[in-house]
Structures are given as structure tokens and as C-alpha cells.
C-alpha positions in Angstrom: 0.0 0.0 0.0 1.2 3.5 -0.9 0.9 7.0 0.6 0.2 9.9 -1.7 -0.6 13.6 -1.6 -3.9 14.9 -2.7 -3.9 18.5 -4.0 -6.7 19.4 -1.6 -4.4 18.9 1.4 -2.6 22.1 0.4 -5.6 23.8 -1.2 -4.9 27.1 0.7 -1.7 27.5 -1.2 -3.5 27.3 -4.6 -6.3 29.6 -3.5 -4.6 32.3 -1.6 -4.5 35.7 -3.3 -1.0 36.4 -2.0 1.5 34.5 -4.2 -0.6 31.4 -4.9 1.2 28.2 -5.7 1.6 27.5 -9.4 0.0 24.2 -10.3 3.1 23.2 -12.2 5.1 23.5 -9.0 2.8 21.2 -7.1 4.8 18.1 -8.0 8.1 19.6 -6.8 6.4 20.5 -3.5 5.1 16.9 -3.1 8.6 15.4 -3.7 10.9 18.0 -2.1 8.8 19.2 0.8 6.9 16.1 1.7 9.0 13.2 0.2 5.9 11.9 -1.6 6.0 10.6 -5.1 2.4 9.9 -5.9 -0.2 12.6 -6.3 -3.9 13.3 -7.0 -4.5 16.5 -8.9 -7.5 18.8 -8.9 -9.1 20.3 -11.9 -9.9 23.6 -10.1 -6.2 24.3 -9.5 -5.1 24.0 -13.1 -4.9 27.1 -15.1 -5.6 25.6 -18.5 -6.7 22.3 -20.2 -5.1 22.9 -23.6 -2.7 20.3 -24.9 0.4 22.4 -24.4 -0.4 23.0 -20.8 -1.1 19.3 -20.2 2.2 18.4 -21.8 3.9 20.9 -19.4 2.1 19.2 -16.5 3.4 15.8 -17.5 6.9 17.2 -17.9 6.7 18.9 -14.5 5.6 15.7 -12.8 8.3 13.6 -14.6 11.0 16.1 -13.7 10.0 15.9 -10.0 9.9 12.1 -10.1 6.2 12.1 -9.3 3.4 9.9 -10.6 -0.1 11.4 -11.2 -2.6 8.7 -10.3 -6.0 10.5 -10.5 -7.9 13.7 -10.6 -10.6 15.1 -8.3 -13.1 16.9 -10.7 -15.5 19.5 -9.5 -18.1 21.9 -11.0 -19.2 19.8 -13.9 -22.9 19.9 -13.1 -25.5 17.6 -11.4 -25.4 14.0 -12.6 -28.6 13.3 -10.7 -30.5 16.2 -12.2 -34.1 15.1 -13.2 -34.2 17.6 -16.0 -32.8 15.6 -19.0 -31.4 18.6 -20.8 -29.5 19.9 -17.7 -28.2 16.4 -16.9 -27.1 15.9 -20.5 -25.0 19.0 -20.1 -23.5 17.7 -16.9 -22.6 14.4 -18.5 -21.0 16.2 -21.4 -18.9 18.3 -19.1 -17.7 15.2 -17.2 -16.9 13.4 -20.5 -14.4 16.2 -21.3 -12.1 14.8 -18.6 -11.4 11.6 -20.4 -9.2 13.4 -22.9 -7.5 15.3 -20.1 -7.0 12.2 -18.0 -5.5 10.4 -20.9 -3.1 13.2 -21.8 -1.9 13.2 -18.1 -1.7 9.4 -18.0 -4.2 9.1 -15.1 -5.8 5.9 -13.9 -9.1 7.6 -12.8 -10.9 10.8 -12.2 -13.6 11.4 -9.6 -16.8 13.2 -10.5 -19.5 13.9 -8.0 -23.0 12.5 -8.0 -24.9 15.7 -7.3 -28.4 15.2 -6.1 -29.5 15.4 -2.4 -29.1 13.2 0.6 -32.8 12.2 0.5 -31.9 10.0 -2.5 -35.3 10.2 -4.3 -35.8 7.2 -6.6 -35.9 9.4 -9.7 -32.6 11.0 -8.7 -30.9 7.7 -8.2 -32.3 6.4 -11.6 -31.0 9.6 -13.3 -27.6 9.2 -11.6 -27.3 5.6 -12.6 -28.0 6.5 -16.2 -25.3 9.3 -16.1 -22.6 7.0 -14.7 -23.6 4.3 -17.1 -22.8 6.6 -20.0 -19.5 7.6 -18.3 -18.6 4.0 -17.5 -19.2 2.9 -21.1 -16.7 5.5 -22.3 -14.3 4.7 -19.4 -14.1 1.1 -20.7 -13.1 2.2 -24.2 -10.7 4.9 -23.0 -9.0 2.9 -20.2 -9.6 5.5 -17.5 -11.8 4.6 -14.5 -14.5 6.9 -13.1 -14.9 7.2 -9.3 -17.6 8.2 -6.9 -16.5 9.8 -3.7 -18.7 10.0 -0.6 -19.0 13.8 -1.1 -22.5 14.9 -0.2 -25.7 14.8 -2.3 -26.7 11.3 -3.3 -23.3 10.0 -2.1 -24.1 11.0 1.5 -25.1 7.5 2.4 -22.9 4.4 1.6 -25.9 2.3 0.6 -26.9 4.8 -2.1 -23.4 4.8 -3.5 -23.5 1.0 -3.7 -27.0 1.2 -5.3 -25.5 3.4 -8.0 -22.4 1.3 -8.5 -24.4 -2.0 -8.8 -27.0 -0.3 -10.9 -24.3 0.6 -13.4 -22.7 -2.8 -13.1 -19.3 -1.9 -14.7 -15.8 -2.6 -13.6 -14.9 0.8 -14.9 -16.8 2.6 -12.2 -15.5 2.6 -8.7 -15.4 4.5 -5.4 -13.0 7.0 -3.8 -13.7 6.5 -0.1 -13.0 9.6 2.0 -12.6 9.0 5.7 -13.6 12.5 6.5 -16.9 12.7 4.7 -19.1 10.2 6.6 -20.5 10.8 10.1 -18.0 10.1 12.8 -20.2 7.8 14.9 -20.4 5.2 12.1 -17.4 6.0 10.1 -15.6 2.7 9.9 -18.7 0.7 9.1 -19.8 3.2 6.4 -16.4 3.1 4.8 -16.4 -0.7 4.9 -19.5 -0.7 2.7 -17.9 1.1 -0.2 -14.3 -0.2 0.2 -14.8 -3.2 -2.1 -15.1 -0.8 -5.1 -12.2 1.5 -4.1 -9.8 2.8 -6.7 -8.0 4.8 -4.0 -8.6 6.3 -0.6 -8.7 9.9 0.8 -7.3 10.2 4.4 -8.3 13.1 6.7 -7.1 13.1 10.3 -9.0 16.1 11.8 -12.4 15.2 13.1 -15.3 17.2 11.7 -17.6 17.0 14.8 -15.2 18.0 17.6 -11.6 18.8 18.3 -9.2 15.9 18.1 -8.0 13.3 15.6 -9.7 10.2 14.0 -8.6 6.7 14.9 -6.2 6.1 12.1 -5.4 2.6 13.4 -9.1 1.7 12.9 -9.1 3.2 9.5 -6.0 1.5 8.2 -7.1 -1.8 9.8 -10.4 -1.6 7.9 -8.7 -0.7 4.7 -6.3 -3.6 5.0 -9.1 -6.0 5.8 -10.9 -4.9 2.7 -8.1 -6.2 0.6 -7.3 -2.8 -0.8 -3.7 -2.4 -2.1 -3.7 1.0 -3.7 -2.8 4.5 -2.6 -4.0 6.3 0.5 -4.0 10.0 -0.3 -3.4 12.5 2.4 -6.1 15.2 2.0 -5.8 17.0 5.3 -3.3 19.7 5.8 -4.5 20.7 9.3 -6.3 23.9 10.3 -3.4 26.3 10.4 0.0 25.1 8.9 -0.4 22.6 6.0 3.4 21.9 6.0 3.2 20.6 9.6 -0.2 19.1 9.1 0.7 17.0 6.1 4.0 15.8 7.6 2.2 14.9 10.9 -0.5 12.9 9.1 2.1 11.2 6.9 4.1 10.1 9.9 1.0 8.8 11.7 -0.3 7.0 8.6 3.1 5.5 8.0 3.2 4.2 11.6 -0.3 2.8 11.3 0.4 1.0 8.0 3.7 -0.4 9.4 1.9 -1.7 12.5 -0.9 -3.3 10.4 1.4 -5.0 8.0 3.8 -6.3 10.6 0.9 -7.8 12.7 
């Protein structure tokens, strides 16, 4: 199992108005500052999608000795929209990332379900149809599509599984995020979607109260699921992302070492 850096872990660096981090320097930061050689990129932090820029991105990653595994894609529209015209536009927007993913050599990209936590049957049906279209293209292009537990229809693990099984394609998987389910049932909720995981997002800070999550419980569950991919650090802490990422990396490394030596 590997440890990677998700761009969102250092999102404040990209989003600050005072000398924001250039996306092309992200790979050097991952390698030189954090000694991490696998990354997940974010579409929102890229300044262009034209072919020359994508080639520059590939070169920057190669020069840093970093592998890009996937992309977190946002703001493409609502794949659970009941209005067929609006949903067709959302599907079209998501489809555009196959070309981008292939240019970058990615294994997958994540696109959100949209919809609402109530998971109305008509929304679930629409969402299954949207991901079915994406999965069909994913099979031809060799790039997987992933659903993250990220609000909307993906709020509950059972709904995610309903969508995955409704599509019924090996080219659609999950991107379990240990910070996006309620804390009181976190491990069991994650366990439900882990069989379909392409990779994992790791957050240490609790969302309900001060303190840290039980990383030992998370890594134990991940190991028990049979997962053997990359666990991406997506939590840079509340103040200093340099310290936050390094602390989480150290804790995650210790947990993984303990699990695989037991």
C-alpha cells in the first residue's frame, strides 16, 4: 500500500490571493517538501486544459519524479438532475475529462453525484444513467471513473452501492474519504464502499469536535478490505499545512507499518 498527496491537502496554497502556488510547481512540492512521489490533482487548481499546458504538466511531474494517479473533478454539473437537458450538459462536461486524464496518464478521475441526501428514486435512476454513460466511455478509454462520498446522493454508503451496482461496470469505482461520513459510524460506512475503491482519501482532523480520528481503525479496515492502492493525504490541518501533512504522513506510516507487521 502506498501513501500519496492529494492537492486538496494544500488547497490554501493554490487559493490564496497572496502569491498562490503555481499548479506546475505542485509536483516539486510533493517530492521535495513532503517526500511523496504519488499525487492526485484537482481540476480547479489547473490554469488551462489545452494540450500544451497538459504536456507541461506531464513534464513537471516527470522532472520531479512524481506519478499522477488520479484527478478530483468538481463543478461539472449535477449527474442526478431530473431535467434531462440539464443532466445531459453535466454528463457532457464530465466526459471532457477523459481526454484530459489520458493526456496526463491518469488511472481515474472522480466526478460527484450531485443530487440530495434524500436519494429520491428518480434522482438515483438519473444518476445511474449518467454514470452508465461515463462507464461505457471509461471502458473504451482505459480510465476509470470514481464516486466519492462527497455529499448529495453520495451522503449514504448504501446509495453509493446502489449506483455502483445499478451501473454494473468494472470501470466505475469508489473513492472512499474517511472525513466525509458521520464520525459515529465512520468505519462501518467506509467498509460498505471499500470493495469498489480505486484509491482512498485520508483526513485526520475530526469534523464533529476537536481531536483526531482513529487512524489505526481506518488502516485496519482498509487492510481487511483487501485494498492495495494509494491512501492519499487530503488533510493539511487547520493552520499550517506543512506541519499538518507531515504529521499525518508520519501517523499514517506508523499505522500501516503496524498493520502489515501484525
